[in-house]
Backbone as CSV, one residue per row, in Angstrom:
resi,resn,N_x,N_y,N_z,CA_x,CA_y,CA_z,C_x,C_y,C_z
1,MET,-6.417,17.151,185.579,-6.501,18.464,184.913,-7.279,18.312,183.598
2,LYS,-8.287,19.158,183.459,-9.087,19.117,182.235,-8.378,19.870,181.106
3,ILE,-8.469,19.325,179.914,-7.878,19.974,178.732,-9.017,20.452,177.847
4,SER,-9.015,21.720,177.549,-10.095,22.303,176.765,-9.960,21.968,175.288
5,LEU,-11.073,22.090,174.576,-11.060,21.892,173.125,-10.123,22.891,172.463
6,PHE,-10.060,24.104,173.010,-9.176,25.130,172.467,-7.711,24.696,172.565
7,GLN,-7.363,24.092,173.717,-5.986,23.629,173.899,-5.661,22.482,172.946
8,ILE,-6.644,21.587,172.764,-6.420,20.461,171.839,-6.208,20.967,170.418
9,CYS,-7.076,21.880,169.985,-6.958,22.440,168.628,-5.648,23.193,168.469
10,GLY,-5.287,23.943,169.518,-4.027,24.681,169.451,-2.845,23.758,169.330
11,GLY,-2.914,22.631,170.063,-1.829,21.654,169.980,-1.722,21.034,168.604
12,LEU,-2.876,20.753,167.990,-2.886,20.183,166.639,-2.309,21.155,165.628
13,VAL,-2.631,22.430,165.775,-2.094,23.453,164.871,-0.576,23.511,164.980
14,ILE,-0.065,23.496,166.208,1.377,23.536,166.422,2.046,22.309,165.811
15,LEU,1.402,21.129,166.007,1.941,19.894,165.443,1.991,19.961,163.921
16,LEU,0.912,20.446,163.301,0.873,20.546,161.842,1.910,21.528,161.327
17,LEU,2.079,22.636,162.034,3.105,23.606,161.643,4.488,22.982,161.730
18,PHE,4.717,22.194,162.777,6.018,21.534,162.948,6.285,20.560,161.810
19,VAL,5.251,19.749,161.483,5.395,18.782,160.388,5.670,19.499,159.074
20,ASN,4.935,20.590,158.811,5.102,21.350,157.578,6.508,21.938,157.473
21,LEU,6.991,22.514,158.577,8.338,23.088,158.583,9.393,22.011,158.407
22,THR,9.151,20.832,159.001,10.099,19.721,158.868,10.197,19.265,157.415
23,VAL,9.029,19.112,156.751,9.015,18.694,155.343,9.698,19.739,154.467
24,ARG,9.419,21.024,154.740,10.042,22.090,153.954,11.552,22.085,154.152
25,ALA,11.996,21.839,155.382,13.436,21.780,155.646,14.074,20.609,154.917
26,GLN,13.366,19.463,154.887,13.869,18.304,154.157,13.991,18.627,152.667
27,ASN,12.966,19.265,152.122,12.957,19.554,150.691,14.060,20.513,150.282
28,LYS,14.494,21.396,151.179,15.584,22.320,150.859,16.881,21.568,150.603
29,ASN,17.017,20.382,151.205,18.237,19.588,151.048,18.148,18.582,149.908
30,ILE,16.995,18.517,149.253,16.795,17.535,148.193,17.455,17.988,146.895
31,ARG,18.045,17.039,146.194,18.702,17.298,144.914,17.986,16.497,143.834
32,LEU,17.478,17.188,142.815,16.754,16.534,141.739,17.689,16.173,140.585
33,ILE,17.505,14.971,140.084,18.270,14.463,138.942,17.301,14.333,137.773
34,ALA,17.528,15.078,136.710,16.602,15.128,135.572,16.681,13.841,134.750
35,HIS,15.635,13.024,134.828,15.605,11.736,134.145,15.529,11.908,132.630
36,ARG,16.322,11.123,131.916,16.375,11.104,130.448,16.815,12.439,129.849
37,GLY,17.718,13.107,130.539,18.392,14.239,129.921,17.673,15.554,129.941
38,GLY,17.103,15.920,131.079,16.536,17.259,131.186,15.066,17.268,131.530
39,VAL,14.450,18.435,131.353,13.005,18.568,131.562,12.326,18.063,130.297
40,VAL,11.724,16.886,130.391,11.198,16.196,129.214,9.682,16.057,129.332
41,ASP,8.986,16.569,128.340,7.533,16.374,128.247,7.173,16.373,126.767
42,SER,5.920,16.661,126.447,5.498,16.610,125.045,6.144,17.695,124.190
43,SER,6.813,18.663,124.839,7.431,19.774,124.105,8.938,19.632,123.925
44,TYR,9.550,18.681,124.639,11.012,18.597,124.638,11.499,17.173,124.404
45,THR,12.462,17.042,123.530,13.059,15.751,123.204,13.968,15.279,124.328
46,GLU,13.882,13.991,124.650,14.784,13.423,125.648,16.239,13.612,125.236
47,ASN,17.088,13.918,126.214,18.518,14.080,125.979,18.834,15.154,124.939
48,GLY,17.978,16.156,124.852,18.183,17.229,123.883,18.604,18.528,124.552
49,LEU,19.178,19.434,123.776,19.654,20.706,124.325,18.523,21.545,124.928
50,PRO,17.345,21.669,124.283,16.262,22.432,124.915,15.862,21.853,126.275
51,ALA,15.857,20.520,126.389,15.512,19.875,127.663,16.567,20.156,128.727
52,LEU,17.832,20.173,128.321,18.922,20.499,129.251,18.793,21.932,129.759
53,LYS,18.475,22.841,128.850,18.341,24.248,129.239,17.200,24.443,130.229
54,LYS,16.119,23.692,130.047,15.006,23.785,130.989,15.406,23.248,132.366
55,ALA,16.198,22.186,132.375,16.669,21.631,133.650,17.546,22.644,134.384
56,LYS,18.355,23.359,133.637,19.157,24.428,134.248,18.247,25.515,134.807
57,GLU,17.254,25.917,134.019,16.318,26.968,134.441,15.588,26.569,135.720
58,TYR,15.233,25.287,135.828,14.486,24.811,136.990,15.398,24.374,138.136
59,LYS,16.704,24.614,137.967,17.693,24.396,139.040,17.832,22.934,139.468
60,TYR,17.826,22.026,138.511,18.164,20.640,138.818,19.640,20.557,139.193
61,ALA,19.956,19.638,140.081,21.344,19.481,140.527,22.147,18.595,139.590
62,MET,21.448,17.724,138.865,22.146,16.715,138.080,21.319,16.337,136.854
63,ILE,22.017,15.945,135.802,21.372,15.434,134.591,21.622,13.937,134.497
64,GLU,20.537,13.157,134.367,20.688,11.737,134.066,20.584,11.591,132.563
65,THR,21.599,11.007,131.941,21.595,10.887,130.491,21.933,9.459,130.093
66,ASP,21.417,9.050,128.938,21.591,7.685,128.464,22.754,7.612,127.482
67,MET,23.612,6.637,127.678,24.873,6.558,126.931,24.840,5.417,125.922
68,ARG,25.001,5.775,124.636,25.121,4.786,123.570,26.301,5.163,122.675
69,VAL,26.645,4.266,121.751,27.777,4.523,120.869,27.391,4.250,119.421
70,THR,27.840,5.129,118.510,27.544,4.980,117.092,28.451,3.921,116.453
71,LYS,28.161,3.627,115.200,28.940,2.633,114.467,30.413,2.993,114.417
72,ASP,30.710,4.305,114.312,32.107,4.732,114.218,32.688,5.161,115.572
73,GLY,32.062,4.706,116.663,32.677,4.866,117.972,32.477,6.191,118.674
74,VAL,31.434,6.950,118.300,31.159,8.229,118.959,30.125,8.014,120.062
75,LEU,30.446,8.452,121.264,29.522,8.359,122.388,28.444,9.427,122.240
76,ILE,27.171,8.995,122.314,26.074,9.951,122.188,25.079,9.756,123.331
77,ALA,24.195,10.737,123.491,23.138,10.678,124.505,21.832,10.306,123.814
78,ASN,21.380,9.063,124.005,20.129,8.614,123.395,19.582,7.451,124.197
79,HIS,18.325,7.531,124.586,17.757,6.476,125.428,17.478,5.200,124.643
80,ASP,16.783,5.311,123.526,16.357,4.131,122.778,17.498,3.555,121.945
81,ALA,17.339,2.282,121.580,18.343,1.638,120.728,18.284,2.163,119.298
82,THR,17.112,2.719,118.900,16.947,3.294,117.565,16.619,4.785,117.699
83,PHE,16.474,5.438,116.555,16.119,6.863,116.513,14.647,7.071,116.145
84,GLU,13.850,6.017,116.183,12.490,6.081,115.647,11.577,7.025,116.428
85,ARG,11.604,6.966,117.753,10.590,7.653,118.553,10.603,9.164,118.356
86,TYR,11.775,9.762,118.289,11.848,11.225,118.145,12.258,11.673,116.738
87,TYR,13.020,10.841,116.059,13.599,11.277,114.782,13.032,10.526,113.578
88,GLY,12.113,9.585,113.836,11.425,8.898,112.748,12.284,7.948,111.944
89,LEU,13.388,7.480,112.534,14.306,6.607,111.808,14.460,5.302,112.588
90,LYS,14.174,4.173,111.926,14.192,2.889,112.608,15.586,2.295,112.777
91,GLN,16.584,2.902,112.181,17.935,2.365,112.298,18.455,2.460,113.728
92,LYS,19.262,1.460,114.108,19.858,1.449,115.434,21.009,2.457,115.517
93,VAL,21.265,2.914,116.707,22.401,3.824,116.920,23.690,3.162,116.456
94,THR,23.843,1.887,116.745,25.074,1.164,116.408,25.232,0.914,114.911
95,GLU,24.188,1.234,114.121,24.249,1.021,112.673,24.554,2.300,111.912
96,MET,24.675,3.422,112.618,24.863,4.705,111.950,26.145,5.396,112.393
97,ASN,26.777,6.084,111.451,27.944,6.904,111.772,27.483,8.268,112.276
98,TRP,28.343,8.917,113.054,27.984,10.204,113.637,27.647,11.253,112.584
99,ALA,28.332,11.232,111.463,28.082,12.223,110.412,26.633,12.184,109.931
100,ASP,26.015,11.013,109.972,24.614,10.882,109.582,23.683,11.172,110.765
101,VAL,24.106,10.794,111.951,23.289,11.024,113.147,23.072,12.516,113.383
102,GLU,24.129,13.305,113.216,24.024,14.735,113.535,23.154,15.510,112.544
103,LYS,22.711,14.865,111.452,21.821,15.499,110.489,20.342,15.300,110.865
104,LEU,20.068,14.437,111.842,18.680,14.156,112.232,18.061,15.353,112.945
105,SER,16.747,15.473,112.839,16.036,16.576,113.487,14.776,16.032,114.163
106,SER,14.595,16.339,115.440,13.445,15.839,116.190,12.151,16.456,115.675
107,LYS,11.136,15.623,115.563,9.823,16.098,115.104,9.124,16.919,116.183
108,ILE,9.652,16.927,117.398,9.030,17.675,118.494,9.556,19.092,118.604
109,ASP,10.873,19.239,118.720,11.449,20.572,118.966,12.618,20.918,118.053
110,GLY,12.834,20.097,117.008,13.919,20.378,116.085,15.300,20.039,116.611
111,ASN,15.361,19.419,117.780,16.652,19.063,118.371,17.403,18.063,117.506
112,THR,18.722,18.187,117.475,19.576,17.181,116.857,20.233,16.370,117.965
113,PRO,20.479,15.074,117.743,21.109,14.262,118.782,22.425,14.881,119.248
114,LEU,22.723,14.703,120.529,23.923,15.291,121.119,24.998,14.247,121.353
115,LYS,26.241,14.651,121.102,27.347,13.852,121.604,27.304,13.871,123.124
116,LEU,27.752,12.807,123.746,27.801,12.775,125.202,28.702,13.892,125.721
117,GLU,29.751,14.193,124.994,30.647,15.273,125.404,29.916,16.607,125.474
118,SER,28.955,16.840,124.587,28.202,18.094,124.616,27.373,18.207,125.888
119,VAL,26.837,17.073,126.347,26.088,17.056,127.603,27.029,17.378,128.761
120,PHE,28.219,16.762,128.751,29.209,17.017,129.800,29.617,18.491,129.818
121,GLU,29.838,19.037,128.644,30.247,20.446,128.558,29.156,21.351,129.125
122,PHE,27.907,21.059,128.782,26.782,21.845,129.298,26.727,21.761,130.820
123,CYS,26.842,20.560,131.359,26.772,20.377,132.808,27.920,21.090,133.513
124,SER,29.105,20.985,132.948,30.273,21.624,133.560,30.109,23.139,133.602
125,LYS,29.625,23.718,132.524,29.445,25.171,132.462,28.370,25.663,133.416
126,ASN,27.424,24.797,133.734,26.271,25.216,134.538,26.249,24.599,135.934
127,GLN,27.419,24.119,136.381,27.563,23.573,137.736,26.537,22.484,138.037
128,MET,26.357,21.583,137.091,25.466,20.440,137.275,26.292,19.164,137.177
129,ASN,25.918,18.158,137.942,26.602,16.874,137.880,25.874,15.942,136.910
130,VAL,26.455,14.755,136.678,25.867,13.828,135.713,25.649,12.444,136.320
131,MET,24.565,11.838,135.868,24.274,10.432,136.150,24.178,9.732,134.802
132,LEU,24.920,8.666,134.614,24.966,7.980,133.328,24.228,6.655,133.396
133,ASP,23.365,6.418,132.411,22.742,5.113,132.245,23.463,4.435,131.087
134,ASN,24.331,3.495,131.424,25.169,2.833,130.426,24.352,1.804,129.653
135,LYS,24.087,2.086,128.387,23.309,1.183,127.546,24.177,0.537,126.460
136,ILE,25.476,0.529,126.698,26.410,-0.052,125.732,26.663,-1.515,126.090
137,GLU,26.425,-2.387,125.136,26.594,-3.819,125.385,28.067,-4.208,125.403
138,GLY,28.378,-5.215,126.226,29.717,-5.763,126.246,30.704,-4.943,127.060
139,LEU,31.968,-5.301,126.911,33.052,-4.645,127.643,34.040,-4.055,126.638
140,ASN,33.860,-2.780,126.331,34.734,-2.073,125.397,35.653,-1.174,126.221
141,ILE,36.796,-1.707,126.611,37.682,-1.001,127.539,38.194,0.304,126.941
142,ALA,38.530,0.298,125.675,39.019,1.524,125.043,37.953,2.606,125.064
143,LEU,36.728,2.225,124.759,35.630,3.188,124.749,35.343,3.697,126.162
144,PHE,35.370,2.802,127.142,35.078,3.202,128.520,36.189,4.073,129.100
145,ASN,37.419,3.827,128.683,38.514,4.726,129.094,38.326,6.107,128.472
146,GLN,37.804,6.134,127.255,37.493,7.407,126.598,36.425,8.161,127.391
147,LEU,35.427,7.433,127.881,34.383,8.036,128.704,34.967,8.653,129.972
148,LEU,35.816,7.911,130.656,36.408,8.418,131.892,37.259,9.655,131.626
149,ALA,37.967,9.656,130.505,38.784,10.819,130.138,37.910,12.047,129.898
150,LEU,36.739,11.842,129.292,35.806,12.956,129.067,35.271,13.495,130.396
151,LEU,34.925,12.601,131.299,34.452,13.037,132.611,35.528,13.847,133.333
152,ASP,36.768,13.400,133.214,37.881,14.123,133.849,38.103,15.477,133.190
153,ARG,37.971,15.526,131.873,38.190,16.776,131.148,37.234,17.866,131.630
154,TYR,36.020,17.473,131.972,35.020,18.451,132.400,34.809,18.441,133.926
155,ASN,35.752,17.810,134.628,35.736,17.788,136.101,34.413,17.273,136.661
156,LEU,33.914,16.202,136.075,32.621,15.651,136.475,32.715,14.289,137.150
157,ARG,33.876,13.634,137.085,33.919,12.241,137.524,33.722,12.069,139.033
158,GLU,34.231,12.971,139.834,34.186,12.803,141.290,32.757,12.631,141.809
159,ASN,31.819,13.373,141.232,30.425,13.313,141.697,29.508,12.558,140.743
160,ALA,30.085,11.963,139.699,29.263,11.261,138.708,28.718,9.952,139.269
161,LEU,27.518,9.588,138.816,26.885,8.326,139.163,26.670,7.530,137.879
162,MET,26.691,6.189,137.989,26.450,5.359,136.809,25.529,4.196,137.137
163,ILE,24.512,4.037,136.279,23.710,2.818,136.272,24.427,1.885,135.299
164,GLY,25.068,0.869,135.825,25.983,0.073,135.015,25.356,-1.135,134.362
165,THR,26.216,-1.964,133.791,25.825,-3.241,133.194,26.645,-4.336,133.855
166,ASP,26.159,-5.565,133.772,26.900,-6.682,134.365,28.287,-6.815,133.744
167,GLU,28.367,-6.597,132.413,29.644,-6.775,131.720,30.687,-5.735,132.124
168,SER,30.237,-4.525,132.464,31.189,-3.435,132.720,31.421,-3.142,134.196
169,THR,30.699,-3.833,135.082,30.784,-3.519,136.513,32.203,-3.611,137.044
170,GLU,32.881,-4.686,136.740,34.232,-4.879,137.277,35.172,-3.774,136.802
171,PHE,35.043,-3.383,135.544,35.911,-2.322,135.011,35.668,-0.999,135.714
172,PHE,34.416,-0.635,135.934,34.112,0.684,136.478,34.194,0.758,138.005
173,THR,34.257,-0.388,138.680,34.342,-0.371,140.135,35.595,0.370,140.590
174,GLY,35.404,1.362,141.438,36.524,2.166,141.918,36.854,3.345,141.025
175,LYS,36.232,3.405,139.852,36.485,4.497,138.906,35.332,5.496,138.849
176,ILE,34.129,5.037,139.210,32.937,5.879,139.196,31.922,5.235,140.137
177,LYS,31.051,6.017,140.745,30.045,5.459,141.656,29.028,4.640,140.872
178,LEU,28.832,3.390,141.288,27.943,2.477,140.582,26.667,2.212,141.379
179,SER,25.555,2.075,140.670,24.277,1.803,141.315,24.234,0.373,141.838
180,CYS,23.592,0.206,143.005,23.450,-1.111,143.616,22.139,-1.194,144.382
181,THR,21.642,-2.415,144.517,20.587,-2.686,145.483,21.247,-2.883,146.846
182,ARG,20.451,-2.926,147.893,21.047,-3.162,149.215,21.735,-4.530,149.261
183,LYS,21.102,-5.539,148.652,21.702,-6.866,148.635,23.073,-6.843,147.978
184,GLN,23.176,-6.140,146.851,24.467,-6.041,146.160,25.497,-5.302,147.014
185,LEU,25.040,-4.255,147.700,25.948,-3.498,148.565,26.464,-4.357,149.712
186,GLU,25.587,-5.152,150.300,26.009,-6.023,151.398,27.017,-7.056,150.921
187,GLU,26.892,-7.487,149.675,27.878,-8.402,149.098,29.188,-7.675,148.816
188,ASN,29.085,-6.425,148.320,30.291,-5.661,147.978,31.118,-5.297,149.205
189,ILE,30.461,-5.138,150.342,31.176,-4.779,151.563,32.227,-5.832,151.916
190,THR,31.998,-7.050,151.493,32.947,-8.133,151.797,34.156,-8.123,150.850
191,ARG,34.131,-7.279,149.823,35.256,-7.212,148.878,36.486,-6.630,149.553
192,LYS,37.636,-7.083,149.151,38.898,-6.664,149.765,39.111,-5.160,149.641
193,ASN,38.834,-4.598,148.483,39.097,-3.177,148.246,37.830,-2.319,148.315
194,TYR,36.844,-2.758,149.074,35.572,-2.047,149.165,35.743,-0.641,149.727
195,LYS,35.055,0.331,149.090,34.950,1.698,149.608,33.506,2.157,149.396
196,PRO,32.866,2.724,150.421,31.477,3.169,150.253,31.312,4.227,149.174
197,SER,32.360,4.989,148.911,32.290,6.047,147.895,32.258,5.491,146.474
198,ASP,32.436,4.171,146.328,32.414,3.565,144.992,30.992,3.222,144.534
199,TYR,30.001,3.379,145.428,28.658,2.896,145.125,27.586,3.882,145.588
200,PHE,26.365,3.666,145.102,25.201,4.352,145.661,24.015,3.394,145.630
201,LEU,23.148,3.534,146.633,21.938,2.729,146.699,20.896,3.339,145.766
202,PHE,20.379,2.539,144.844,19.457,3.043,143.825,18.274,2.103,143.724
203,GLU,17.091,2.614,144.063,15.888,1.783,144.031,14.661,2.636,143.748
204,ARG,13.601,2.007,143.293,12.290,2.647,143.211,11.643,2.554,144.596
205,PRO,10.743,3.485,144.926,10.156,3.502,146.272,9.496,2.200,146.701
206,ALA,8.905,1.481,145.754,8.230,0.227,146.101,9.189,-0.802,146.690
207,LYS,10.479,-0.625,146.428,11.471,-1.602,146.888,12.436,-1.024,147.924
208,MET,12.177,0.202,148.385,13.088,0.831,149.336,12.369,1.121,150.648
209,THR,12.944,0.661,151.748,12.366,0.880,153.068,13.189,1.917,153.829
210,LYS,12.628,2.403,154.921,13.373,3.333,155.769,14.610,2.662,156.330
211,ASP,14.506,1.389,156.638,15.676,0.649,157.133,16.798,0.634,156.095
212,ASP,16.437,0.509,154.816,17.445,0.548,153.748,18.158,1.900,153.724
213,VAL,17.373,2.973,153.818,17.943,4.322,153.773,18.824,4.566,154.993
214,ASP,18.334,4.183,156.168,19.124,4.358,157.397,20.418,3.544,157.318
215,TRP,20.306,2.322,156.815,21.487,1.460,156.676,22.518,2.101,155.757
216,ALA,22.061,2.623,154.611,22.973,3.279,153.665,23.621,4.510,154.299
217,ASN,22.812,5.334,154.951,23.361,6.533,155.600,24.398,6.171,156.650
218,ASN,24.112,5.147,157.438,25.044,4.726,158.489,26.345,4.161,157.930
219,ASN,26.280,3.702,156.684,27.478,3.140,156.044,28.129,4.108,155.056
220,GLY,27.691,5.363,155.074,28.303,6.384,154.231,28.020,6.237,152.755
221,ILE,26.850,5.678,152.414,26.492,5.422,151.018,25.355,6.351,150.605
222,ILE,25.500,6.989,149.455,24.460,7.862,148.914,23.236,7.027,148.528
223,THR,22.055,7.582,148.771,20.813,6.927,148.371,20.104,7.758,147.307
224,VAL,19.672,7.110,146.240,18.930,7.769,145.163,17.622,7.013,144.936
225,ALA,16.502,7.730,145.002,15.197,7.133,144.714,14.807,7.441,143.277
226,ALA,14.289,6.443,142.573,13.857,6.612,141.178,12.344,6.809,141.135
227,ILE,11.918,7.991,140.676,10.487,8.298,140.542,10.210,8.484,139.054
228,ASN,9.947,7.379,138.376,9.823,7.386,136.921,8.446,6.905,136.467
229,LYS,7.925,7.487,135.390,6.603,7.125,134.867,6.486,5.626,134.602
230,TYR,7.566,5.029,134.151,7.548,3.603,133.827,7.088,2.764,135.011
231,HIS,7.446,3.200,136.218,7.098,2.433,137.419,5.604,2.481,137.731
232,TYR,4.893,3.448,137.141,3.467,3.615,137.431,2.599,3.346,136.209
233,LYS,3.138,2.682,135.215,2.444,2.532,133.935,1.136,1.751,134.064
234,ASN,1.031,0.919,135.096,-0.200,0.143,135.283,-1.101,0.740,136.361
235,SER,-0.765,1.936,136.800,-1.522,2.566,137.876,-2.726,3.339,137.340
236,GLU,-3.811,3.327,138.098,-4.990,4.102,137.728,-4.855,5.556,138.167
237,ASN,-3.956,5.821,139.099,-3.750,7.180,139.601,-2.252,7.434,139.757
238,MET,-1.577,7.547,138.614,-0.126,7.664,138.578,0.382,8.839,139.396
239,TYR,-0.252,10.003,139.252,0.263,11.208,139.901,0.112,11.144,141.423
240,LYS,-0.979,10.586,141.899,-1.143,10.454,143.343,-0.101,9.497,143.911
241,GLU,0.108,8.377,143.238,1.087,7.403,143.721,2.494,7.987,143.709
242,ALA,2.828,8.718,142.649,4.154,9.335,142.571,4.320,10.387,143.669
243,ASN,3.280,11.167,143.894,3.320,12.177,144.953,3.516,11.517,146.314
244,ASP,2.748,10.460,146.575,2.871,9.739,147.843,4.285,9.169,148.013
245,ASP,4.847,8.652,146.929,6.196,8.083,147.000,7.242,9.162,147.275
246,CYS,7.067,10.327,146.667,7.998,11.432,146.918,7.975,11.831,148.392
247,ILE,6.762,11.957,148.941,6.628,12.328,150.343,7.246,11.262,151.243
248,LYS,6.983,9.995,150.920,7.507,8.895,151.734,9.035,8.858,151.701
249,MET,9.618,8.968,150.498,11.076,8.910,150.387,11.737,10.091,151.095
250,ALA,11.140,11.285,150.978,11.687,12.457,151.667,11.623,12.265,153.175
251,SER,10.527,11.666,153.644,10.388,11.431,155.088,11.404,10.404,155.585
252,PHE,11.851,9.506,154.691,12.877,8.530,155.054,14.265,9.165,155.137
253,GLY,14.391,10.365,154.561,15.686,11.040,154.556,16.436,10.936,153.250
254,VAL,15.760,10.492,152.173,16.402,10.433,150.850,16.645,11.861,150.354
255,LYS,17.841,12.121,149.845,18.206,13.467,149.382,18.247,13.574,147.855
256,TYR,18.470,12.453,147.179,18.618,12.478,145.725,17.462,11.731,145.070
257,PHE,16.852,12.391,144.070,15.715,11.806,143.353,15.981,11.864,141.857
258,GLN,16.098,10.692,141.239,16.123,10.637,139.776,14.659,10.632,139.350
259,ILE,14.226,11.715,138.687,12.787,11.934,138.580,12.371,12.428,137.198
260,ASP,11.219,11.937,136.736,10.625,12.494,135.522,10.089,13.881,135.840
261,SER,10.275,14.808,134.921,10.032,16.223,135.209,8.584,16.523,135.607
262,GLU,7.621,15.739,135.136,6.232,16.030,135.506,5.926,15.728,136.971
263,PHE,6.848,15.007,137.646,6.677,14.732,139.068,7.492,15.670,139.951
264,ALA,8.305,16.500,139.359,9.268,17.290,140.134,8.601,18.269,141.101
265,ASP,7.424,18.778,140.731,6.738,19.737,141.605,6.369,19.126,142.956
266,PHE,6.298,17.800,143.028,5.972,17.152,144.295,7.080,17.347,145.322
267,LEU,8.254,17.752,144.863,9.401,17.889,145.769,9.902,19.317,145.865
268,LYS,9.235,20.258,145.215,9.714,21.638,145.226,9.082,22.397,146.390
């Protein structure tokens, strides 16, 4: 039976429509996690209230925020160890009391640093979950119990994710979902009290395969792909590579993306 050029073209059109609808269906199930505390660009300070409000406006599902502690034991949201980049102050977070920190003003948008509790309150009011990047050195059990109490106060702990530290991993295991590589997850499965709900697979696309995603899904483990500018800092075509990675991860079945806001349109 001969197949006409018209039939071939028609078949290709149907195939392309199917692929397009499949990708759109996948994207409807995708949940974006706002990297560094909201929609952050040259107009908005990382971990600031204006950035959080933009993330709400753009319907992000979750806020990823960086956790540090002041000299007098106040948990705050700040990525860097110092306040220099946004607030022009070279002092470390751990060298300043909260009373002095809250007087700082960002040179970009006038934002003042936020207590971590303020971020939690914002997320709770706006039906957003939280991902924490723990940047606190050592094992401060009293402080970490304070953190868990705050998460409970705002009903955020059940769905919260944490990028942990080696020192705090044992303490937080079973108390909050902790980030792991596949290798770490395979080791954790052998633990006596292992539960898949205690962990999530967290990797950049360059290190995550479809087999990893399928393995995590089959074992009831959440998968989160990290699409961050830092990963493309040596790239000649950062936006194309990030776009390609978004498409690849979505095609693998990844639902959660911790993403810098300038890449978010690749998944909308």
